[in-house]
Each structure stands twice: as structure tokens, then as C-alpha cells.
C-alpha positions in Angstrom: -11.4 2.8 -14.2 -11.6 -1.0 -12.9 -9.5 -1.5 -9.9 -8.8 -4.9 -8.6 -5.9 -5.5 -5.6 -4.3 -8.9 -6.1 -3.0 -9.8 -2.8 0.5 -10.2 -3.7 2.9 -7.9 -1.3 6.3 -8.0 -0.4 8.6 -5.7 1.7 10.9 -3.5 -0.1 13.9 -1.3 0.2 13.4 1.7 2.7 11.5 -0.2 4.7 7.9 0.0 2.1 5.4 -2.9 2.0 4.9 -2.9 -1.8 1.4 -4.2 -3.5 0.1 -5.1 -6.9 -3.3 -3.8 -8.4 -4.9 -4.4 -11.8 -6.0 -0.9 -13.3 -8.0 -1.8 -16.1 -6.2 -5.2 -16.7 -2.4 -3.6 -16.6 -0.6 -4.4 -13.6 0.4 -1.4 -10.9 2.3 -1.2 -8.2 1.7 0.6 -5.1 3.6 1.0 -2.1 3.2 2.0 1.5 5.9 3.6 3.8 7.2 2.8 7.5 5.8 5.7 8.8 2.5 5.6 7.2 2.2 1.9 9.1 3.7 3.3 12.1 1.8 6.9 12.4 -1.5 4.7 11.5 -1.0 1.2 12.5 1.2 1.6 15.2 4.0 -0.9 14.1 7.2 -1.1 16.3 9.9 -1.1 13.3 11.3 -2.1 10.3 11.9 -6.0 10.3 10.0 -7.2 7.3 7.7 -9.7 9.8 6.0 -6.6 11.1 5.6 -4.3 8.5 3.6 -7.5 6.4 1.6 -8.4 9.4 0.8 -4.7 10.5 0.4 -4.4 6.5 -2.4 -7.7 6.3 -4.1 -6.4 9.4 -4.9 -3.0 7.6 -4.9 -4.5 4.3 -8.5 -3.2 3.6 -8.1 0.3 4.3 -4.9 0.7 2.5 -6.1 -0.7 -0.4 -9.0 1.8 -0.1 -6.5 4.8 0.3 -4.6 3.3 -2.9 -7.4 3.3 -4.9 -8.2 6.9 -4.4 -5.1 7.8 -5.4 -5.1 5.8 -8.8 -8.3 7.3 -9.5 -7.0 10.3 -9.2 -3.3 9.9 -10.9 -4.9 7.7 -13.6 -3.9 4.5 -12.8 -0.3 5.2 -12.1 1.7 3.6 -9.3 1.1 5.2 -5.9 3.4 5.3 -2.9 1.4 6.1 0.1 2.8 8.0 2.7 1.2 9.1 6.2 -1.0 12.1 5.1 -2.4 9.7 2.3 -4.2 7.2 4.8 -7.4 8.2 5.9 
């Protein structure tokens, strides 16, 4: 399975940062929760700017965790929570 992350991301409802992956050429959206960002990377609150800044600073680790889950679930969308991050 070929997984690439496109760099597209945005803050979505429920204080999540959504980010796009290409799985075997198909667009798949993933997301990471505010709780996961706070527990692992210390984001201070749900402000969009803070979420995006924290996501960008830790993108490599977050995408690696997402890639593991995408491999496990056959390339379906994933919603990363605290327990999903390394």
C-alpha cells in the first residue's frame, strides 16, 4: 500500500485537525483530536491557530502514527486519539 501525505490540513469541528493522505492514489482524510495534541504535544486550547501550530510542529510523528493505522485498516479514514500516537 502506498501512503503519501499531501500537506493539506485544516481545523474542523470538535477541535480536530484534519489532514489529507493519498492511499494508493485515493484521497483519504485523517484527523487528530485536541486531546491527543494536548496529551502528547502540549497544545494549550482549542484555538485554531494553536491547533495548527502544534500539528505542524509535530506533523512527522502524527503522520507516522496515521500511516500505521491506515496500513492496519486498509486505507480507510482514521481519527487519531491519544492512544494512537507514539
